[in-house]
C-alpha positions as CSV (number, residue, x, y, z in Angstrom):
1,M,45.2,104.3,129.8
2,V,45.0,108.1,129.8
3,A,41.8,109.5,131.5
4,K,39.9,111.8,129.1
5,S,39.3,115.5,130.0
6,T,35.6,116.6,130.3
7,R,36.7,120.0,129.4
8,T,34.0,122.3,128.3
9,P,34.0,123.9,124.6
10,Q,34.4,127.2,126.5
11,A,37.7,125.7,128.2
12,I,38.9,124.5,125.0
13,A,38.4,127.9,123.2
14,S,40.1,129.7,126.0
15,L,43.0,127.5,125.9
16,I,43.2,127.9,122.0
17,N,42.8,131.7,122.5
18,G,45.5,131.9,125.4
19,F,48.1,130.4,123.0
20,L,47.2,132.6,120.2
21,N,47.2,135.8,122.1
22,G,50.3,134.8,123.9
23,T,48.8,135.3,127.3
24,D,49.0,131.5,128.6
25,E,52.3,130.0,128.1
26,W,51.0,126.5,129.0
27,A,47.8,126.8,127.3
28,W,49.1,124.6,124.3
29,D,50.6,121.8,126.2
30,D,47.6,121.7,128.2
31,F,45.5,121.5,125.1
32,E,47.7,119.1,123.4
33,S,48.3,116.7,126.3
34,V,45.1,115.5,127.4
35,P,42.6,113.6,125.3
36,L,39.0,115.0,125.4
37,A,35.9,112.9,126.2
38,D,33.6,114.7,123.8
39,P,34.3,113.4,120.1
40,S,33.7,116.7,118.5
41,L,36.2,118.6,120.9
42,E,38.6,115.5,120.5
43,S,38.4,115.9,116.6
44,I,39.5,119.4,116.7
45,R,42.2,118.7,119.3
46,Q,43.5,116.0,117.0
47,R,43.5,118.3,113.9
48,A,45.0,121.0,115.8
49,I,48.0,119.0,117.4
50,P,50.2,119.1,114.2
51,M,49.5,122.8,113.6
52,G,50.8,123.8,116.9
53,P,54.6,124.7,118.2
54,P,57.4,124.8,117.3
55,D,56.3,126.2,113.9
56,A,52.7,127.0,114.8
57,D,50.3,127.6,111.8
58,E,48.4,130.2,113.5
59,A,45.8,130.7,110.6
60,G,44.9,126.8,110.6
61,I,44.3,126.9,114.3
62,R,42.2,130.1,114.1
63,G,40.3,128.2,111.5
64,L,39.7,125.3,113.9
65,L,38.8,127.8,116.6
66,A,36.2,129.5,114.1
67,E,34.8,125.8,113.8
68,L,34.7,125.2,117.5
69,T,32.6,128.2,117.8
70,A,30.4,127.3,115.0
71,C,29.6,124.0,116.6
72,F,29.2,125.5,120.2
73,P,27.6,128.9,119.1
74,D,27.4,129.7,123.0
75,I,31.0,130.3,123.4
76,A,31.5,133.0,120.7
């Protein structure tokens, strides 16, 4: 059984931004590879996975990032 991460919404937003901005080459792998304990964050992660590399849908990922910040306004 894979342990679920207790990463915060801020940490998830940071990983997504790192990927989108090209500032963290491992950000998407980290985001994609570990299930999240919070069901709302896990839902975003699951929907984001098919949008990732190699042919990233950056507009779709930005939409999910907007959803994340709407659900957790303290990270904006």
